[in-house]
N, C-alpha and C positions, 0 to 999 in steps of 0.2 A: 503494498500499500505506499510505501515511502513516504511515511510520518514523518521521519526522522531525515528527509534529505536535507544535504545541506549542512547539515550537524556536525560538530565534533563534541564525543564523548570520551571521558576518559575514566576507567574502572578499575580500583583498587580489587587486589585478589581476583584477578579475571582471568585466570589459567586454569580454571575448577569450578567446580559446583555450582552455585548463584551466580557469580562473577563471569563467571565462561556463557551460562544461557543469558544472561545479560548481553554479551559481549556476541554472540552470535544473534541474538534478536533484535539488538539497535542496528549491525550490518545488513540484516535483511530489510528493515526501512532505510537504508539508506544511507545510514550515519557514517562517518570515520571514526577510529574508535584506537585507542590506546588502553591496551592493558598492562597492566601490574601483577607482577610476582615476583616470589622468592628465588626460584630455579628459572637460571637464565636459559639454561638446555630446554626445560619445559615450557618455557616463554615463545623459545623459536620455535618448538614443535606445535603449538598450539597454534601461532602464523602459518604453517603450513596447513595443519587441518582447517583451520577458520578459510582458505583458500580466498583470500579477499586482497592480493595484491596491495599496491602503495595505498588503500582505504587503512588498514590496518599495521598499529606498531608496538610495540613491546617496550615497557621500561624498568628494569630489572631493581629488585631492592624488595626489603621489611617496610610497612604499612605502617610497622608499630614504631618507624623510624622519622623523624619530623624531617632530618632532610631528605629524606626517600618520597616521602608523604609530598612535599613540595617542590621536589628535583622532577615528579611526577606531572607535576601542574606546570609545571615551565617547558616540561619538553611538550606536552602536547601542544601548548601555544607556538612553540618555536617551531615544530612538525609541521601542523595544519592550519596555523596564523589565527585561531581563534581556540573559544575553550565555553561549548554552549550546554554540556551537560557533566557535571560532577557528580561521581557515582561512588562515592562512600562506602562501597560494600565488605571490606575487608573486616576481619573479627571473628570471635568465637572462643571456648571456653578453652583457656591455658591451662586451671587448675581446680581441681575438683578437692577438697576439703572444707571439712565444717569452720566457722570464721575462728574460733578456736583455737584452730590447728595451723589458721595463712600466716606465711610470714609476710614480712615487710617487702621481700622481695618480689613474691609471688602476686603480691596484692600490685606493686607496681606493674607488671607487666600486664594484669588485665586492667589496669588503666591506660597503660599507654596502646594497647593493640586493640581495645574497644570504645574508649570514649576521646583520648587526647589525640588519635588521629583521626579521628571527625574535625576537631576543632580545628588543628591546623591546615586541612583540606579547607574547610570551610573559608577560614581567614584569606588564606591565599586564593581560592578560586573569586571568592568575592571582589579582591582587590583589583581581578580583574576585569567579571561584571559589571561591578557596579557602574565603570566609568561609560559602559557599552548599553548599559540600562538594559540587560537581557539577561537570562539565566536560568539552569535548571541544578535545583541541588538535592540530591537522590541520597538517603541515607538506610544502608539494611540494619534494622535494630532486629530486635525479637520479642515474640509475644512475651518473654520471660521479662520485659519492660513494663509490663502491665499487672503480670502475675508474681510467681515466686517460683523456687525449691528447693529445698534442702540440699547443703554441697556444692552449690553454685554461688558464693555470696559476692566473689568478684564481678562475675559473668552478669547477673541479675541486677546487681547497683549499676553497673558501667551504662546497662541497655536503661534503664529508667531514667539516667542522665542523658542519654545519649536524645530520648523522644524529649525532655525538659528543655535540651538544645535546640532539638530540630523548631518545637514552639516558637522560644524566644527572638532565633535569629530569623525565623518569617516575618514574624512583628516586625524587625528593624527593618528590613529588606523590603515591604508587599510593596511600598510604593515605586521602586525603583525596576518592576517589570521581571523578578526575579522570585521564583517558586522555590519552596524547601520542604522538602516531605520525608517520609520513610515510612520503608514497609516493612510489617512487621509477619516475619514467617514463621510457621510452626515447625515441629518435627519435619525435618526431610532427613533422610538418609544418606549424606554426603559422605566422601570419605573421611573428613573431618568429625564427622560424628561417630562413625564407624572406629574411627583409633583412638577417641576419647571417650567415646562411650559407653565403655566396662568401668573404666572410675567412675564417672558421673553415676551410673547404675549401682553402683559399690555402695560410692557415696551416699546412697538413697536406700539402701540395702534392698535391693533389687539387681536380678540377673540384668544382662543386656538386652536379652530378649522381652524380659517383664517388663523392662523399662520403655520398650519402641508398643510393646500392647497397649499398656498403661497413659503414655501419651496420644496416641493413637485414638483411644477408647475417650478418650475428652474431646476430640474434633468430631462436628456432625455429620463429616463423611466417613468415621470411623477407618480412617486411611493415613498414613505420612503423607506429607504433602509432596509437590517433586519443584524441581529447580523452574523447569519453564512456566510453570503457572505464575510464580514467584515474578520471573521475566516479562509475562506478557502484561503486568501490571506497571514495571518498569516503563515499560516503553510507551505507556499513555501517558503517566507520569511527566516523562522529557518529551513529549509531543507538545505538538501548539492547540489541541485538544484542553490540555488540563493547565490553560493561561490563568484561570480564576480557583484553581485548588494549590492550599498552601499552609502550612500549618497542619498538615493532617499525617494520622498516625494511620497506616490503612493496613489492617490484618488481613495475612493471606496465611490462613491457618484449618481452611476447612471450617469453621466455625467453631474453633475450642474458646474463643471470648464470647462472655455472653454482653459484650458492649462495645 
């Protein structure tokens, strides 16, 4: 449908799971896309698989680093001349432990990966978007930003904070032609979830299979969500059709949250 024709987007954590699905969807809608990831070899393979030629580029580095997140945005502008859509997608569960057992170092890692990178990315992107009077900032948050689970104090706290940041910044730039929104996925069995899931389940007193069944059972659709379902909402929010939507938290969770 070419809803993003002529647009330039950057995506943190864009080589796999939700970020990869966003990259594919944005390219299919006509955008030029810069994807970010920690593994350069994986990033180059991803570009080959996307098959978008000069319309796609890769910027390596861990988005939990201020230097990397700001470098991604600068690189996107240098490569394609502008930045229309900034997708701050990277994040996840770094540590699972009751709050009484969490160390200062573990807490700081959760802050950098899930909250600080969103702040750094928003600030850098807005410094480019405000003079242009246009732009979309899209954050991947989580249903845990409205709910809560035992054993995930860092993840839950940072996602609550991200949701508040989205609402606040949307108010700051609402008259400048810039929208700021978040998507809140429910459980998706990404590779990250499969890696960290057993420890998360253990902290909840469950097996991994029991945890997945519990999360899926909380949803109206009674199944885990899919990355493509999140990407479809991201395309809408990045498009001109969403110019009047800002400061919103969009659950893509199969009916997990009651509001």
